[in-house]
C-alpha positions in Angstrom: 54.9 -5.4 39.9 58.2 -6.8 41.2 60.3 -8.3 38.5 61.1 -11.6 40.2 59.1 -14.3 41.9 61.0 -13.9 45.1 60.4 -10.1 45.1 56.7 -10.8 44.5 56.5 -13.3 47.3 58.3 -10.9 49.6 56.0 -8.0 48.8 53.0 -10.2 49.5 54.3 -11.4 52.9 55.4 -7.8 53.8 51.7 -6.9 53.2 50.5 -9.9 55.3 53.0 -8.9 58.1 51.6 -5.3 58.0 48.2 -6.7 58.7 49.3 -8.8 61.7 50.7 -11.9 59.9 49.0 -15.3 59.4 47.1 -16.1 62.6 49.4 -13.6 64.3 52.6 -15.2 63.0 55.1 -13.7 60.5 56.2 -15.6 57.5 59.8 -15.6 56.3 60.5 -16.4 52.7 63.6 -18.5 51.9 64.5 -19.0 48.2 66.9 -21.9 47.3 68.4 -22.2 43.8 68.4 -25.7 42.5 70.3 -24.8 39.4 67.6 -26.8 37.7 69.5 -30.0 38.4 68.6 -33.0 40.6 71.8 -32.7 42.6 71.0 -29.0 43.1 67.5 -30.0 44.3 69.0 -32.4 46.9 71.5 -29.7 48.0 68.7 -27.1 48.3 66.7 -29.4 50.5 69.7 -30.0 52.7 70.1 -26.2 53.1 66.3 -25.9 53.9 66.6 -28.6 56.6 69.6 -26.8 58.1 67.5 -23.6 58.1 64.7 -25.3 59.8 62.0 -24.6 57.3 58.5 -26.0 58.0 57.0 -26.2 54.5 58.1 -25.8 50.9 56.6 -24.6 47.5 58.4 -25.5 44.3 58.3 -25.0 40.6 61.2 -26.4 38.5 61.9 -28.7 35.6 59.9 -32.0 35.8 62.8 -34.3 36.7 64.1 -31.7 39.3 60.6 -31.5 40.8 60.6 -35.3 41.2 64.0 -35.1 43.0 62.7 -32.2 45.2 59.5 -34.0 46.1 61.5 -37.2 47.1 64.1 -35.2 49.1 61.5 -33.1 50.9 59.5 -36.2 51.7 62.6 -37.9 53.1 63.2 -34.7 55.2 59.6 -34.7 56.5 58.9 -31.3 55.0 55.4 -30.8 53.6 55.4 -29.5 50.1 53.2 -27.8 47.5 54.4 -29.1 44.1 53.3 -27.5 40.8 54.3 -30.2 38.4 55.7 -33.7 38.3 56.7 -36.3 35.7 53.5 -38.3 34.9 54.7 -41.6 36.5 55.9 -40.0 39.7 54.1 -41.2 42.9 53.0 -38.3 45.1 53.8 -38.9 48.8 51.2 -38.1 51.4 53.1 -34.9 52.5 53.2 -33.4 49.0 50.2 -31.5 47.8 49.9 -31.4 44.0 48.6 -28.0 42.9 49.6 -28.2 39.2 48.5 -29.9 36.1 48.5 -33.5 35.0 50.6 -33.3 31.9 50.0 -36.9 30.8 46.3 -36.3 30.4 46.4 -32.8 29.1 47.7 -34.0 25.7 44.3 -35.4 24.7 42.5 -32.2 26.1 44.8 -29.9 24.0 44.4 -32.1 20.9 40.6 -32.1 21.3 40.6 -28.3 21.6 42.8 -27.8 18.6 40.9 -30.1 16.3 37.3 -29.6 17.4 37.1 -26.1 18.9 39.7 -24.5 16.6 39.1 -26.8 13.7 42.8 -27.1 13.0 44.0 -29.6 10.4 47.8 -29.1 10.7 49.6 -28.7 14.0 53.3 -28.2 14.8 54.6 -29.5 18.1 57.6 -28.1 19.9 58.5 -30.0 23.0 61.2 -29.5 25.7 63.7 -32.4 25.6 63.4 -33.3 29.3 63.0 -37.1 29.3 60.4 -36.7 32.1 58.1 -35.3 29.5 58.2 -38.3 27.1 54.9 -39.8 28.2 53.1 -36.5 28.0 54.7 -35.7 24.7 53.7 -39.1 23.3 50.1 -38.7 24.5 49.8 -35.3 22.9 51.3 -36.4 19.6 49.1 -39.5 19.4 46.0 -37.5 20.2 46.8 -34.9 17.6 47.8 -37.5 15.0 44.3 -39.0 15.2 42.8 -35.7 13.8 45.6 -33.6 12.2 48.7 -33.7 10.1 51.8 -33.1 12.2 
């Protein structure tokens, strides 16, 4: 197993290429580093536009994903996005393949309290402000059934 996502993707598309490509076409992988910042996201999209990419897939911090989604939409580049802040509108050229973090709080709390019968739960949350709504939903749901 290759140690990095880019190496894994390259291995996969090398295999696809060896089988004749996708509908006879080869796929070239381009990886852009956002530095996990919104400015880096906008810069990465500018580089992608210069390179002439036709589609994007991304996974980054929530606020960075929101910046990527907006920049890719403005550049008219279709996009598979894995996660977004809960309040982010998804444009028609972005395809959400991830999870809805705002609504998973109650699902997680229900599982912990009913399925696992936990009475005390510790919560460790990333400090990204884009997660505040999801964090609050999780904490409120757990607080209904457990001691935090």
